C-alpha positions in Angstrom: 8.7 -28.9 29.4 11.3 -27.0 27.3 10.1 -24.6 24.6 12.0 -24.1 21.3 13.9 -20.9 21.1 13.6 -18.5 18.2 17.1 -16.9 17.9 15.9 -14.4 15.3 13.3 -12.9 17.6 14.1 -9.8 19.6 15.1 -10.6 23.1 12.9 -9.6 26.0 13.9 -9.0 29.6 11.9 -10.5 32.6 9.8 -7.4 32.9 8.6 -7.6 29.2 7.8 -11.2 29.5 5.7 -10.8 32.7 3.9 -7.9 31.1 2.6 -10.1 28.3 0.6 -12.7 30.2 -2.2 -14.4 28.4 -4.8 -12.8 30.6 -3.4 -9.3 29.9 -3.2 -10.0 26.1 -6.9 -11.1 26.1 -7.9 -8.0 28.0 -6.1 -5.8 25.5 -7.9 -7.5 22.6 -11.3 -6.8 24.1 -10.4 -3.2 25.0 -9.4 -2.5 21.3 -12.6 -3.9 20.0 -14.8 -2.1 22.6 -13.9 1.3 21.3 -14.9 0.6 17.7 -18.1 2.0 16.4 -19.9 0.4 13.5 -19.7 2.6 10.6 -22.9 3.3 8.6 -22.4 2.0 5.1 -24.5 4.7 3.5 -22.3 7.4 5.0 -19.1 5.6 4.0 -20.4 5.3 0.4 -20.9 9.1 0.1 -17.2 9.7 0.3 -16.4 7.6 -2.7 -16.6 9.0 -6.2 -17.8 6.8 -9.0 -15.9 6.4 -12.3 -17.1 8.9 -14.8 -18.0 11.5 -12.2 -17.9 15.1 -13.3 -14.5 16.4 -12.3 -14.6 19.6 -14.4 -14.4 21.7 -11.2 -11.3 20.0 -9.9 -7.8 21.4 -10.4 -4.7 19.3 -11.2 -2.3 19.4 -8.2 0.8 18.2 -10.1 2.8 19.6 -13.0 2.6 17.4 -16.0 5.8 17.5 -18.1 6.0 16.3 -21.7 8.0 13.1 -22.6 11.7 13.8 -22.4 14.3 12.8 -25.1 15.6 10.0 -22.9 12.2 8.5 -22.3 9.8 6.4 -24.5 6.2 5.3 -24.3 5.7 1.5 -24.1 3.3 0.4 -26.8 2.1 -2.4 -24.5 1.3 -0.7 -21.2 1.4 2.9 -22.5 3.5 4.1 -19.6 6.4 6.5 -20.1 9.8 4.8 -19.1 13.4 5.8 -19.2 15.5 4.4 -22.1 17.2 2.1 -19.7 13.9 0.2 -19.4 13.6 -0.4 -23.2 13.5 -4.2 -23.9 12.7 -4.1 -27.7 13.6 -1.0 -29.6 11.7 -2.0 -32.8 8.4 -2.5 -31.0 9.0 0.0 -28.2 8.3 -2.5 -25.4 9.5 -2.0 -21.8 11.2 -4.7 -19.7 8.1 -5.2 -17.6 6.0 -6.1 -20.6 8.6 -8.1 -22.5 
């Protein structure tokens, strides 16, 4: 029985092909799953912050710069874009929203 050849796939030598027998692949799959530990949902939920949480003690880690002369604020998505993204100068709409 002849199998179809995928000419776009990377070529493997005989050593690589023999290494990937079906039994070996099945064994690897079971090995990967055996090391996993079920995570407690309550512990995982503690790491998430809910919207509206008090962030007054947090510090901003990035420098915020004011809008530059060659930028505009889209009146649809309210994002600041470079003038090259301007689709409608009258309505101040970016190309993504146009």
